[in-house]
N, CA, C and O atoms as CSV, one atom per row, in Angstrom:
chain,resi,resn,atom,element,x,y,z
A,1,UNK,N,N,114.995,96.786,109.466
A,1,UNK,CA,C,116.171,97.420,109.987
A,1,UNK,C,C,115.790,98.156,111.265
A,1,UNK,O,O,114.709,98.735,111.374
A,2,UNK,N,N,116.690,98.117,112.210
A,2,UNK,CA,C,116.450,98.763,113.491
A,2,UNK,C,C,116.681,100.265,113.363
A,2,UNK,O,O,117.697,100.696,112.817
A,3,UNK,N,N,115.734,101.065,113.868
A,3,UNK,CA,C,115.864,102.507,113.762
A,3,UNK,C,C,116.916,103.040,114.737
A,3,UNK,O,O,117.204,102.434,115.770
A,4,UNK,N,N,117.473,104.181,114.374
A,4,UNK,CA,C,118.515,104.826,115.175
A,4,UNK,C,C,117.918,106.078,115.801
A,4,UNK,O,O,117.486,106.994,115.101
A,5,UNK,N,N,117.899,106.105,117.132
A,5,UNK,CA,C,117.301,107.213,117.869
A,5,UNK,C,C,118.332,108.178,118.424
A,5,UNK,O,O,118.039,109.360,118.607
A,6,UNK,N,N,119.524,107.698,118.692
A,6,UNK,CA,C,120.552,108.528,119.326
A,6,UNK,C,C,121.078,109.577,118.354
A,6,UNK,O,O,121.594,109.246,117.287
A,7,UNK,N,N,120.945,110.835,118.731
A,7,UNK,CA,C,121.364,111.944,117.871
A,7,UNK,C,C,122.859,111.887,117.558
A,7,UNK,O,O,123.272,112.184,116.436
A,8,UNK,N,N,123.663,111.510,118.539
A,8,UNK,CA,C,125.107,111.416,118.330
A,8,UNK,C,C,125.431,110.377,117.248
A,8,UNK,O,O,126.261,110.622,116.373
A,9,UNK,N,N,124.773,109.225,117.317
A,9,UNK,CA,C,124.998,108.168,116.323
A,9,UNK,C,C,124.521,108.611,114.935
A,9,UNK,O,O,125.169,108.319,113.929
A,10,UNK,N,N,123.392,109.313,114.886
A,10,UNK,CA,C,122.881,109.826,113.616
A,10,UNK,C,C,123.889,110.778,112.975
A,10,UNK,O,O,124.167,110.690,111.779
A,11,UNK,N,N,124.434,111.694,113.789
A,11,UNK,CA,C,125.417,112.657,113.278
A,11,UNK,C,C,126.683,111.959,112.780
A,11,UNK,O,O,127.249,112.351,111.760
A,12,UNK,N,N,127.125,110.926,113.499
A,12,UNK,CA,C,128.318,110.179,113.078
A,12,UNK,C,C,128.088,109.505,111.721
A,12,UNK,O,O,128.973,109.506,110.864
A,13,UNK,N,N,126.917,108.941,111.536
A,13,UNK,CA,C,126.604,108.265,110.274
A,13,UNK,C,C,126.545,109.273,109.129
A,13,UNK,O,O,127.077,109.015,108.050
A,14,UNK,N,N,125.901,110.419,109.357
A,14,UNK,CA,C,125.818,111.458,108.326
A,14,UNK,C,C,127.212,111.972,107.981
A,14,UNK,O,O,127.542,112.131,106.805
A,15,UNK,N,N,128.028,112.233,108.998
A,15,UNK,CA,C,129.390,112.716,108.768
A,15,UNK,C,C,130.188,111.707,107.951
A,15,UNK,O,O,130.889,112.085,107.012
A,16,UNK,N,N,130.089,110.452,108.294
A,16,UNK,CA,C,130.784,109.397,107.554
A,16,UNK,C,C,130.318,109.375,106.098
A,16,UNK,O,O,131.134,109.234,105.188
A,17,UNK,N,N,129.018,109.512,105.877
A,17,UNK,CA,C,128.480,109.529,104.512
A,17,UNK,C,C,129.002,110.701,103.706
A,17,UNK,O,O,129.325,110.548,102.528
A,18,UNK,N,N,129.090,111.865,104.319
A,18,UNK,CA,C,129.597,113.060,103.629
A,18,UNK,C,C,131.074,112.892,103.293
A,18,UNK,O,O,131.510,113.260,102.202
A,19,UNK,N,N,131.842,112.340,104.221
A,19,UNK,CA,C,133.271,112.105,103.973
A,19,UNK,C,C,133.453,111.123,102.816
A,19,UNK,O,O,134.290,111.342,101.940
A,20,UNK,N,N,132.671,110.043,102.810
A,20,UNK,CA,C,132.776,109.060,101.718
A,20,UNK,C,C,132.399,109.693,100.378
A,20,UNK,O,O,133.032,109.414,99.360
A,21,UNK,N,N,131.376,110.539,100.378
A,21,UNK,CA,C,130.961,111.218,99.148
A,21,UNK,C,C,132.062,112.148,98.658
A,21,UNK,O,O,132.343,112.206,97.461
A,22,UNK,N,N,132.686,112.873,99.578
A,22,UNK,CA,C,133.789,113.772,99.240
A,22,UNK,C,C,134.958,112.974,98.640
A,22,UNK,O,O,135.556,113.393,97.649
A,23,UNK,N,N,135.278,111.828,99.246
A,23,UNK,CA,C,136.355,110.975,98.718
A,23,UNK,C,C,136.009,110.472,97.317
A,23,UNK,O,O,136.877,110.373,96.450
A,24,UNK,N,N,134.755,110.161,97.110
A,24,UNK,CA,C,134.292,109.678,95.810
A,24,UNK,C,C,134.456,110.751,94.742
A,24,UNK,O,O,134.850,110.455,93.614
A,25,UNK,N,N,134.151,112.002,95.099
A,25,UNK,CA,C,134.256,113.110,94.147
A,25,UNK,C,C,135.705,113.443,93.784
A,25,UNK,O,O,135.977,113.948,92.694
A,26,UNK,N,N,136.631,113.158,94.701
A,26,UNK,CA,C,138.039,113.467,94.440
A,26,UNK,C,C,138.578,112.746,93.212
A,26,UNK,O,O,139.420,113.289,92.497
A,27,UNK,N,N,138.108,111.542,92.961
A,27,UNK,CA,C,138.656,110.741,91.877
A,27,UNK,C,C,137.924,110.827,90.558
A,27,UNK,O,O,138.197,110.036,89.656
A,28,UNK,N,N,136.989,111.775,90.416
A,28,UNK,CA,C,136.233,111.833,89.152
A,28,UNK,C,C,136.416,113.169,88.452
A,28,UNK,O,O,136.803,114.167,89.060
A,29,UNK,N,N,136.131,113.159,87.170
A,29,UNK,CA,C,136.198,114.366,86.345
A,29,UNK,C,C,134.874,115.117,86.509
A,29,UNK,O,O,133.844,114.675,85.999
A,30,UNK,N,N,134.898,116.242,87.212
A,30,UNK,CA,C,133.665,116.979,87.492
A,30,UNK,C,C,133.091,117.671,86.251
A,30,UNK,O,O,131.967,118.172,86.293
A,31,UNK,N,N,133.842,117.704,85.158
A,31,UNK,CA,C,133.328,118.283,83.916
A,31,UNK,C,C,132.459,117.295,83.146
A,31,UNK,O,O,131.744,117.687,82.224
A,32,UNK,N,N,132.514,116.035,83.512
A,32,UNK,CA,C,131.716,114.996,82.851
A,32,UNK,C,C,130.346,114.947,83.532
A,32,UNK,O,O,130.226,114.417,84.637
A,33,UNK,N,N,129.317,115.493,82.887
A,33,UNK,CA,C,127.997,115.611,83.511
A,33,UNK,C,C,127.372,114.262,83.834
A,33,UNK,O,O,126.640,114.156,84.818
A,34,UNK,N,N,127.636,113.226,83.038
A,34,UNK,CA,C,127.042,111.915,83.320
A,34,UNK,C,C,127.603,111.339,84.616
A,34,UNK,O,O,126.879,110.688,85.370
A,35,UNK,N,N,128.887,111.574,84.880
A,35,UNK,CA,C,129.497,111.096,86.116
A,35,UNK,C,C,128.902,111.848,87.298
A,35,UNK,O,O,128.576,111.238,88.316
A,36,UNK,N,N,128.756,113.153,87.179
A,36,UNK,CA,C,128.194,113.954,88.270
A,36,UNK,C,C,126.793,113.470,88.631
A,36,UNK,O,O,126.466,113.330,89.809
A,37,UNK,N,N,125.971,113.216,87.622
A,37,UNK,CA,C,124.605,112.781,87.882
A,37,UNK,C,C,124.594,111.464,88.653
A,37,UNK,O,O,123.828,111.300,89.602
A,38,UNK,N,N,125.442,110.534,88.243
A,38,UNK,CA,C,125.495,109.227,88.899
A,38,UNK,C,C,125.939,109.370,90.350
A,38,UNK,O,O,125.324,108.789,91.245
A,39,UNK,N,N,126.993,110.131,90.590
A,39,UNK,CA,C,127.520,110.285,91.947
A,39,UNK,C,C,126.533,111.027,92.846
A,39,UNK,O,O,126.338,110.654,94.002
A,40,UNK,N,N,125.920,112.061,92.317
A,40,UNK,CA,C,124.942,112.820,93.101
A,40,UNK,C,C,123.735,111.932,93.417
A,40,UNK,O,O,123.221,111.959,94.535
A,41,UNK,N,N,123.284,111.145,92.435
A,41,UNK,CA,C,122.168,110.232,92.666
A,41,UNK,C,C,122.513,109.257,93.792
A,41,UNK,O,O,121.691,109.027,94.679
A,42,UNK,N,N,123.710,108.684,93.768
A,42,UNK,CA,C,124.112,107.731,94.807
A,42,UNK,C,C,124.174,108.389,96.176
A,42,UNK,O,O,123.813,107.775,97.180
A,43,UNK,N,N,124.633,109.636,96.220
A,43,UNK,CA,C,124.697,110.344,97.494
A,43,UNK,C,C,123.294,110.587,98.055
A,43,UNK,O,O,123.052,110.364,99.241
A,44,UNK,N,N,122.378,111.041,97.212
A,44,UNK,CA,C,121.020,111.295,97.680
A,44,UNK,C,C,120.300,110.003,98.034
A,44,UNK,O,O,119.438,109.991,98.913
A,45,UNK,N,N,120.646,108.925,97.360
A,45,UNK,CA,C,120.098,107.612,97.707
A,45,UNK,C,C,120.540,107.242,99.133
A,45,UNK,O,O,119.749,106.736,99.930
A,46,UNK,N,N,121.809,107.503,99.433
A,46,UNK,CA,C,122.337,107.258,100.772
A,46,UNK,C,C,121.616,108.119,101.810
A,46,UNK,O,O,121.261,107.624,102.880
A,47,UNK,N,N,121.397,109.388,101.510
A,47,UNK,CA,C,120.667,110.270,102.426
A,47,UNK,C,C,119.236,109.778,102.647
A,47,UNK,O,O,118.709,109.856,103.756
A,48,UNK,N,N,118.622,109.277,101.591
A,48,UNK,CA,C,117.264,108.745,101.669
A,48,UNK,C,C,117.208,107.553,102.630
A,48,UNK,O,O,116.283,107.437,103.435
A,49,UNK,N,N,118.204,106.673,102.536
A,49,UNK,CA,C,118.261,105.520,103.436
A,49,UNK,C,C,118.418,105.989,104.874
A,49,UNK,O,O,117.747,105.489,105.777
A,50,UNK,N,N,119.312,106.955,105.082
A,50,UNK,CA,C,119.518,107.489,106.435
A,50,UNK,C,C,118.216,108.063,106.991
A,50,UNK,O,O,117.877,107.834,108.152
A,51,UNK,N,N,117.500,108.798,106.173
A,51,UNK,CA,C,116.250,109.420,106.622
A,51,UNK,C,C,115.233,108.368,107.066
A,51,UNK,O,O,114.454,108.608,107.989
A,52,UNK,N,N,115.237,107.210,106.416
A,52,UNK,CA,C,114.299,106.151,106.787
A,52,UNK,C,C,114.688,105.468,108.097
A,52,UNK,O,O,113.845,104.866,108.762
A,53,UNK,N,N,115.958,105.564,108.463
A,53,UNK,CA,C,116.436,104.853,109.644
A,53,UNK,C,C,116.579,105.730,110.887
A,53,UNK,O,O,116.803,105.216,111.983
A,54,UNK,N,N,116.455,107.024,110.728
A,54,UNK,CA,C,116.609,107.941,111.862
A,54,UNK,C,C,115.237,108.343,112.392
A,54,UNK,O,O,114.287,108.541,111.635
A,55,UNK,N,N,115.167,108.456,113.708
A,55,UNK,CA,C,113.924,108.906,114.314
A,55,UNK,C,C,114.262,109.745,115.539
A,55,UNK,O,O,115.289,109.529,116.182
A,56,UNK,N,N,113.406,110.691,115.854
A,56,UNK,CA,C,113.611,111.586,116.994
A,56,UNK,C,C,113.811,110.769,118.275
A,56,UNK,O,O,113.075,109.815,118.526
A,57,UNK,N,N,114.811,111.146,119.083
A,57,UNK,CA,C,115.096,110.412,120.324
A,57,UNK,C,C,113.915,110.295,121.288
A,57,UNK,O,O,113.881,109.370,122.100
A,58,UNK,N,N,112.960,111.198,121.217
A,58,UNK,CA,C,111.811,111.124,122.129
A,58,UNK,C,C,110.945,109.888,121.868
A,58,UNK,O,O,110.105,109.541,122.698
A,59,UNK,N,N,111.138,109.220,120.725
A,59,UNK,CA,C,110.379,108.013,120.399
A,59,UNK,C,C,111.176,106.735,120.664
A,59,UNK,O,O,110.793,105.658,120.205
A,60,UNK,N,N,112.259,106.847,121.386
A,60,UNK,CA,C,113.158,105.710,121.634
A,60,UNK,C,C,112.422,104.516,122.246
A,60,UNK,O,O,112.756,103.365,121.965
A,61,UNK,N,N,111.425,104.793,123.079
A,61,UNK,CA,C,110.661,103.725,123.741
A,61,UNK,C,C,110.039,102.758,122.734
A,61,UNK,O,O,109.824,101.589,123.053
A,62,UNK,N,N,109.754,103.228,121.540
A,62,UNK,CA,C,109.107,102.387,120.532
A,62,UNK,C,C,109.977,101.221,120.074
A,62,UNK,O,O,109.455,100.168,119.708
A,63,UNK,N,N,111.296,101.396,120.091
A,63,UNK,CA,C,112.224,100.354,119.631
A,63,UNK,C,C,111.792,99.825,118.258
A,63,UNK,O,O,111.733,98.618,118.022
A,64,UNK,N,N,111.499,100.753,117.381
A,64,UNK,CA,C,110.909,100.433,116.084
A,64,UNK,C,C,111.906,99.808,115.110
A,64,UNK,O,O,113.081,100.172,115.068
A,65,UNK,N,N,111.406,98.874,114.346
A,65,UNK,CA,C,112.137,98.270,113.226
A,65,UNK,C,C,111.312,98.557,111.984
A,65,UNK,O,O,110.087,98.661,112.056
A,66,UNK,N,N,111.979,98.685,110.849
A,66,UNK,CA,C,111.272,98.915,109.583
A,66,UNK,C,C,111.751,97.944,108.522
A,66,UNK,O,O,112.934,97.615,108.434
A,67,UNK,N,N,110.806,97.499,107.727
A,67,UNK,CA,C,111.134,96.724,106.543
A,67,UNK,C,C,111.308,97.732,105.426
A,67,UNK,O,O,110.407,98.527,105.160
A,68,UNK,N,N,112.438,97.708,104.781
A,68,UNK,CA,C,112.702,98.666,103.716
A,68,UNK,C,C,112.945,97.904,102.431
A,68,UNK,O,O,113.808,97.030,102.355
A,69,UNK,N,N,112.171,98.253,101.432
A,69,UNK,CA,C,112.359,97.656,100.112
A,69,UNK,C,C,112.313,98.789,99.111
A,69,UNK,O,O,111.383,99.596,99.108
A,70,UNK,N,N,113.308,98.841,98.276
A,70,UNK,CA,C,113.351,99.895,97.283
A,70,UNK,C,C,112.492,99.499,96.095
A,70,UNK,O,O,112.087,98.344,95.956
A,71,UNK,N,N,112.225,100.469,95.249
A,71,UNK,CA,C,111.330,100.211,94.135
A,71,UNK,C,C,111.738,98.953,93.399
A,71,UNK,O,O,112.919,98.726,93.137
A,72,UNK,N,N,110.760,98.146,93.072
A,72,UNK,CA,C,111.042,96.838,92.468
A,72,UNK,C,C,111.491,96.946,91.019
A,72,UNK,O,O,111.473,98.011,90.403
A,73,UNK,N,N,111.889,95.799,90.512
A,73,UNK,CA,C,112.207,95.704,89.094
A,73,UNK,C,C,110.935,96.037,88.318
A,73,UNK,O,O,109.836,95.974,88.869
A,74,UNK,N,N,111.078,96.385,87.067
A,74,UNK,CA,C,109.932,96.867,86.283
A,74,UNK,C,C,108.746,95.909,86.294
A,74,UNK,O,O,107.601,96.361,86.249
A,75,UNK,N,N,108.982,94.606,86.352
A,75,UNK,CA,C,107.885,93.643,86.352
A,75,UNK,C,C,107.078,93.638,87.636
A,75,UNK,O,O,105.931,93.189,87.644
A,76,UNK,N,N,107.663,94.134,88.731
A,76,UNK,CA,C,106.991,94.115,90.029
A,76,UNK,C,C,106.245,95.405,90.347
A,76,UNK,O,O,105.621,95.506,91.403
A,77,UNK,N,N,106.293,96.386,89.464
A,77,UNK,CA,C,105.690,97.691,89.742
A,77,UNK,C,C,104.204,97.561,90.055
A,77,UNK,O,O,103.681,98.323,90.868
A,78,UNK,N,N,103.520,96.621,89.432
A,78,UNK,CA,C,102.082,96.452,89.665
A,78,UNK,C,C,101.778,95.970,91.077
A,78,UNK,O,O,100.632,96.049,91.520
A,79,UNK,N,N,102.785,95.471,91.793
A,79,UNK,CA,C,102.577,94.982,93.152
A,79,UNK,C,C,102.577,96.110,94.186
A,79,UNK,O,O,102.231,95.888,95.347
A,80,UNK,N,N,102.964,97.310,93.770
A,80,UNK,CA,C,102.987,98.441,94.696
A,80,UNK,C,C,101.554,98.877,94.976
A,80,UNK,O,O,100.767,99.086,94.053
A,81,UNK,N,N,101.224,99.011,96.256
A,81,UNK,CA,C,99.915,99.515,96.662
A,81,UNK,C,C,100.141,100.868,97.318
A,81,UNK,O,O,101.278,101.237,97.614
A,82,UNK,N,N,99.067,101.600,97.543
A,82,UNK,CA,C,99.175,102.927,98.150
A,82,UNK,C,C,98.094,103.102,99.209
A,82,UNK,O,O,96.996,102.555,99.104
A,83,UNK,N,N,98.436,103.878,100.230
A,83,UNK,CA,C,97.461,104.263,101.242
A,83,UNK,C,C,97.602,105.771,101.469
A,83,UNK,O,O,98.645,106.357,101.180
A,84,UNK,N,N,96.557,106.377,101.981
A,84,UNK,CA,C,96.619,107.813,102.225
A,84,UNK,C,C,97.064,108.077,103.658
A,84,UNK,O,O,96.780,107.297,104.567
A,85,UNK,N,N,97.759,109.178,103.838
A,85,UNK,CA,C,98.188,109.599,105.167
A,85,UNK,C,C,98.448,111.095,105.129
A,85,UNK,O,O,99.354,111.564,104.441
A,86,UNK,N,N,97.650,111.830,105.870
A,86,UNK,CA,C,97.816,113.286,105.973
A,86,UNK,C,C,98.024,113.953,104.615
A,86,UNK,O,O,99.035,114.620,104.397
A,87,UNK,N,N,97.107,113.781,103.739
A,87,UNK,CA,C,97.080,114.443,102.433
A,87,UNK,C,C,98.206,114.004,101.487
A,87,UNK,O,O,98.634,114.784,100.637
A,88,UNK,N,N,98.681,112.778,101.627
A,88,UNK,CA,C,99.702,112.268,100.717
A,88,UNK,C,C,99.479,110.774,100.500
A,88,UNK,O,O,98.745,110.136,101.253
A,89,UNK,N,N,100.106,110.228,99.484
A,89,UNK,CA,C,100.039,108.796,99.224
A,89,UNK,C,C,101.331,108.139,99.686
A,89,UNK,O,O,102.425,108.635,99.416
A,90,UNK,N,N,101.193,107.017,100.385
A,90,UNK,CA,C,102.338,106.258,100.869
A,90,UNK,C,C,102.385,104.935,100.106
A,90,UNK,O,O,101.451,104.138,100.197
A,91,UNK,N,N,103.464,104.692,99.353
A,91,UNK,CA,C,103.568,103.402,98.662
A,91,UNK,C,C,103.956,102.293,99.643
A,91,UNK,O,O,104.715,102.531,100.583
A,92,UNK,N,N,103.439,101.090,99.426
A,92,UNK,CA,C,103.803,99.961,100.287
A,92,UNK,C,C,103.632,98.652,99.521
A,92,UNK,O,O,102.979,98.598,98.479
A,93,UNK,N,N,104.240,97.599,100.070
A,93,UNK,CA,C,104.081,96.242,99.552
A,93,UNK,C,C,103.441,95.418,100.654
A,93,UNK,O,O,103.717,95.624,101.836
A,94,UNK,N,N,102.596,94.496,100.267
A,94,UNK,CA,C,102.022,93.594,101.252
A,94,UNK,C,C,103.001,92.456,101.495
A,94,UNK,O,O,103.600,91.924,100.560
A,95,UNK,N,N,103.155,92.090,102.760
A,95,UNK,CA,C,103.994,90.955,103.117
A,95,UNK,C,C,103.117,89.714,103.243
A,95,UNK,O,O,101.955,89.811,103.639
A,96,UNK,N,N,103.664,88.560,102.911
A,96,UNK,CA,C,102.914,87.314,102.973
A,96,UNK,C,C,102.988,86.726,104.375
A,96,UNK,O,O,104.022,86.203,104.791
A,97,UNK,N,N,101.874,86.820,105.096
A,97,UNK,CA,C,101.787,86.218,106.421
A,97,UNK,C,C,100.803,85.050,106.406
A,97,UNK,O,O,100.271,84.669,107.449
A,98,UNK,N,N,100.564,84.488,105.233
A,98,UNK,CA,C,99.572,83.421,105.103
A,98,UNK,C,C,100.020,82.161,105.826
A,98,UNK,O,O,101.197,82.001,106.149
A,99,UNK,N,N,99.071,81.272,106.077
A,99,UNK,CA,C,99.360,80.025,106.785
A,99,UNK,C,C,100.359,79.161,106.030
A,99,UNK,O,O,101.093,78.387,106.645
A,100,UNK,N,N,100.399,79.281,104.714
A,100,UNK,CA,C,101.314,78.482,103.907
A,100,UNK,C,C,102.761,78.929,104.088
A,100,UNK,O,O,103.688,78.164,103.822
A,101,UNK,N,N,102.951,80.151,104.533
A,101,UNK,CA,C,104.299,80.692,104.711
A,101,UNK,C,C,104.863,80.153,106.020
A,101,UNK,O,O,104.460,80.576,107.103
A,102,UNK,N,N,105.794,79.222,105.908
A,102,UNK,CA,C,106.308,78.513,107.092
A,102,UNK,C,C,107.234,79.376,107.955
A,102,UNK,O,O,107.327,79.155,109.163
A,103,UNK,N,N,107.902,80.332,107.369
A,103,UNK,CA,C,108.856,81.135,108.121
A,103,UNK,C,C,108.226,82.348,108.754
A,103,UNK,O,O,108.659,83.473,108.507
A,104,UNK,N,N,107.202,82.137,109.572
A,104,UNK,CA,C,106.530,83.272,110.207
A,104,UNK,C,C,107.516,84.099,111.015
A,104,UNK,O,O,108.492,83.588,111.566
A,105,UNK,N,N,107.233,85.370,111.066
A,105,UNK,CA,C,108.128,86.295,111.754
A,105,UNK,C,C,108.079,86.061,113.261
A,105,UNK,O,O,107.006,85.828,113.819
A,106,UNK,N,N,109.225,86.123,113.917
A,106,UNK,CA,C,109.259,85.911,115.373
A,106,UNK,C,C,108.874,87.186,116.117
A,106,UNK,O,O,109.717,87.830,116.741
A,107,UNK,N,N,107.609,87.539,116.046
A,107,UNK,CA,C,107.130,88.771,116.673
A,107,UNK,C,C,106.949,88.521,118.165
A,107,UNK,O,O,106.208,87.623,118.565
A,108,UNK,N,N,107.625,89.314,118.978
A,108,UNK,CA,C,107.600,89.145,120.425
A,108,UNK,C,C,106.671,90.164,121.089
A,108,UNK,O,O,105.991,89.855,122.067
A,109,UNK,N,N,106.654,91.376,120.547
A,109,UNK,CA,C,105.849,92.432,121.153
A,109,UNK,C,C,105.339,93.373,120.071
A,109,UNK,O,O,106.039,93.667,119.102
A,110,UNK,N,N,104.110,93.838,120.253
A,110,UNK,CA,C,103.535,94.862,119.377
A,110,UNK,C,C,103.073,96.001,120.274
A,110,UNK,O,O,102.285,95.814,121.201
A,111,UNK,N,N,103.591,97.191,119.968
A,111,UNK,CA,C,103.203,98.372,120.732
A,111,UNK,C,C,102.347,99.252,119.819
A,111,UNK,O,O,102.757,99.586,118.707
A,112,UNK,N,N,101.176,99.617,120.289
A,112,UNK,CA,C,100.305,100.474,119.485
A,112,UNK,C,C,100.233,101.858,120.105
A,112,UNK,O,O,100.580,102.059,121.269
A,113,UNK,N,N,99.776,102.802,119.305
A,113,UNK,CA,C,99.773,104.210,119.705
A,113,UNK,C,C,98.932,104.510,120.928
A,113,UNK,O,O,97.964,103.811,121.229
A,114,UNK,N,N,99.321,105.561,121.624
A,114,UNK,CA,C,98.642,105.942,122.864
A,114,UNK,C,C,97.213,106.420,122.620
A,114,UNK,O,O,96.397,106.418,123.541
A,115,UNK,N,N,96.905,106.826,121.401
A,115,UNK,CA,C,95.558,107.304,121.086
A,115,UNK,C,C,94.592,106.136,120.816
A,115,UNK,O,O,93.375,106.317,120.836
A,116,UNK,N,N,95.140,104.948,120.565
A,116,UNK,CA,C,94.316,103.784,120.225
A,116,UNK,C,C,93.571,103.246,121.444
A,116,UNK,O,O,94.060,103.331,122.571
A,117,UNK,N,N,92.392,102.696,121.208
A,117,UNK,CA,C,91.633,102.007,122.250
A,117,UNK,C,C,92.334,100.665,122.478
A,117,UNK,O,O,92.336,99.814,121.589
A,118,UNK,N,N,92.924,100.469,123.650
A,118,UNK,CA,C,93.747,99.287,123.897
A,118,UNK,C,C,92.971,97.976,123.803
A,118,UNK,O,O,93.512,96.991,123.300
A,119,UNK,N,N,91.752,97.931,124.256
A,119,UNK,CA,C,90.963,96.698,124.205
A,119,UNK,C,C,90.621,96.345,122.763
A,119,UNK,O,O,90.811,95.205,122.337
A,120,UNK,N,N,90.117,97.323,122.010
A,120,UNK,CA,C,89.773,97.069,120.605
A,120,UNK,C,C,91.020,96.710,119.789
A,120,UNK,O,O,90.968,95.827,118.932
A,121,UNK,N,N,92.125,97.385,120.051
A,121,UNK,CA,C,93.363,97.111,119.317
A,121,UNK,C,C,93.843,95.696,119.584
A,121,UNK,O,O,94.230,94.987,118.654
A,122,UNK,N,N,93.822,95.277,120.840
A,122,UNK,CA,C,94.291,93.926,121.171
A,122,UNK,C,C,93.388,92.862,120.562
A,122,UNK,O,O,93.883,91.855,120.055
A,123,UNK,N,N,92.083,93.064,120.602
A,123,UNK,CA,C,91.155,92.102,119.996
A,123,UNK,C,C,91.412,91.993,118.497
A,123,UNK,O,O,91.477,90.888,117.959
A,124,UNK,N,N,91.558,93.127,117.820
A,124,UNK,CA,C,91.800,93.125,116.376
A,124,UNK,C,C,93.127,92.434,116.037
A,124,UNK,O,O,93.207,91.665,115.080
A,125,UNK,N,N,94.150,92.713,116.822
A,125,UNK,CA,C,95.457,92.092,116.574
A,125,UNK,C,C,95.413,90.581,116.818
A,125,UNK,O,O,96.017,89.817,116.064
A,126,UNK,N,N,94.712,90.150,117.852
A,126,UNK,CA,C,94.592,88.708,118.114
A,126,UNK,C,C,93.862,88.008,116.965
A,126,UNK,O,O,94.248,86.914,116.555
A,127,UNK,N,N,92.812,88.640,116.451
A,127,UNK,CA,C,92.095,88.064,115.300
A,127,UNK,C,C,93.031,87.945,114.098
A,127,UNK,O,O,93.010,86.940,113.387
A,128,UNK,N,N,93.847,88.969,113.875
A,128,UNK,CA,C,94.806,88.938,112.773
A,128,UNK,C,C,95.800,87.795,112.948
A,128,UNK,O,O,96.088,87.079,111.990
A,129,UNK,N,N,96.327,87.615,114.158
A,129,UNK,CA,C,97.287,86.542,114.407
A,129,UNK,C,C,96.650,85.168,114.235
A,129,UNK,O,O,97.298,84.255,113.724
A,130,UNK,N,N,95.405,85.001,114.647
A,130,UNK,CA,C,94.702,83.734,114.447
A,130,UNK,C,C,94.505,83.486,112.960
A,130,UNK,O,O,94.752,82.384,112.470
A,131,UNK,N,N,94.062,84.510,112.245
A,131,UNK,CA,C,93.846,84.408,110.801
A,131,UNK,C,C,95.134,84.027,110.076
A,131,UNK,O,O,95.092,83.298,109.085
A,132,UNK,N,N,96.278,84.512,110.561
A,132,UNK,CA,C,97.561,84.258,109.910
A,132,UNK,C,C,98.282,83.040,110.493
A,132,UNK,O,O,99.474,82.847,110.255
A,133,UNK,N,N,97.551,82.215,111.262
A,133,UNK,CA,C,98.032,80.923,111.771
A,133,UNK,C,C,99.178,81.001,112.762
A,133,UNK,O,O,100.040,80.123,112.782
A,134,UNK,N,N,99.199,82.022,113.570
A,134,UNK,CA,C,100.185,82.079,114.643
A,134,UNK,C,C,99.644,81.296,115.830
A,134,UNK,O,O,98.480,81.446,116.200
A,135,UNK,N,N,100.484,80.465,116.423
A,135,UNK,CA,C,100.060,79.631,117.551
A,135,UNK,C,C,100.043,80.409,118.863
A,135,UNK,O,O,99.261,80.108,119.765
A,136,UNK,N,N,100.916,81.416,118.960
A,136,UNK,CA,C,101.021,82.193,120.191
A,136,UNK,C,C,100.893,83.679,119.873
A,136,UNK,O,O,101.235,84.130,118.779
A,137,UNK,N,N,100.396,84.422,120.846
A,137,UNK,CA,C,100.291,85.865,120.686
A,137,UNK,C,C,101.529,86.534,121.261
A,137,UNK,O,O,102.095,86.057,122.244
A,138,UNK,N,N,101.950,87.630,120.656
A,138,UNK,CA,C,103.033,88.404,121.270
A,138,UNK,C,C,102.454,89.229,122.421
A,138,UNK,O,O,101.248,89.213,122.671
A,139,UNK,N,N,103.316,89.930,123.096
A,139,UNK,CA,C,102.891,90.852,124.145
A,139,UNK,C,C,102.338,92.100,123.459
A,139,UNK,O,O,102.993,92.663,122.582
A,140,UNK,N,N,101.145,92.535,123.847
A,140,UNK,CA,C,100.553,93.755,123.305
A,140,UNK,C,C,100.679,94.848,124.357
A,140,UNK,O,O,100.231,94.671,125.490
A,141,UNK,N,N,101.278,95.961,123.999
A,141,UNK,CA,C,101.428,97.068,124.945
A,141,UNK,C,C,101.018,98.372,124.295
A,141,UNK,O,O,101.077,98.538,123.077
A,142,UNK,N,N,100.602,99.287,125.146
A,142,UNK,CA,C,100.203,100.609,124.676
A,142,UNK,C,C,101.349,101.579,124.934
A,142,UNK,O,O,101.925,101.591,126.022
A,143,UNK,N,N,101.676,102.384,123.943
A,143,UNK,CA,C,102.746,103.356,124.076
A,143,UNK,C,C,102.373,104.419,125.110
A,143,UNK,O,O,101.212,104.813,125.214
A,144,UNK,N,N,103.358,104.872,125.866
A,144,UNK,CA,C,103.108,105.944,126.833
A,144,UNK,C,C,103.444,107.315,126.244
A,144,UNK,O,O,103.320,108.336,126.920
A,145,UNK,N,N,103.870,107.326,124.975
A,145,UNK,CA,C,104.193,108.589,124.320
A,145,UNK,C,C,102.891,109.329,124.070
A,145,UNK,O,O,101.981,108.776,123.452
A,146,UNK,N,N,102.780,110.565,124.535
A,146,UNK,CA,C,101.519,111.310,124.341
A,146,UNK,C,C,101.288,111.634,122.867
A,146,UNK,O,O,102.222,111.959,122.133
A,147,UNK,N,N,100.043,111.542,122.458
A,147,UNK,CA,C,99.664,111.876,121.091
A,147,UNK,C,C,99.661,113.382,120.928
A,147,UNK,O,O,99.099,114.097,121.759
A,148,UNK,N,N,100.277,113.869,119.873
A,148,UNK,CA,C,100.348,115.322,119.651
A,148,UNK,C,C,99.469,115.701,118.497
A,148,UNK,O,O,99.385,116.878,118.145
């Protein structure tokens, strides 16, 4: 999914979500605790999705897209992997980029962080693309956003 950087658009989406939640609450019995839990859960689920799609406007140059997959069915839980990042665990799924996978992603450009060594990053990425049977390399660029 394409990230949303414009603050005005982010506010419009949040406002729309709040209005829809308010409309949803109008038609339910607020004394029924099971209904409240379900509606509140759905609202927070919506907020969670919004949080994954919004990013500070100063990062607009990145033109970032994200693959979002919600927790799998119970049988797929073992496929969840984790990595560390700033004293926390980040859950993730591995995507299949193997040579057998015919529908390779149409990657046009990869932008890496300004703190990265551009030569080493490009060499590593080219090796990855060769390993994953890509015939052509995308454009590799270094972000001009300063590392903080």
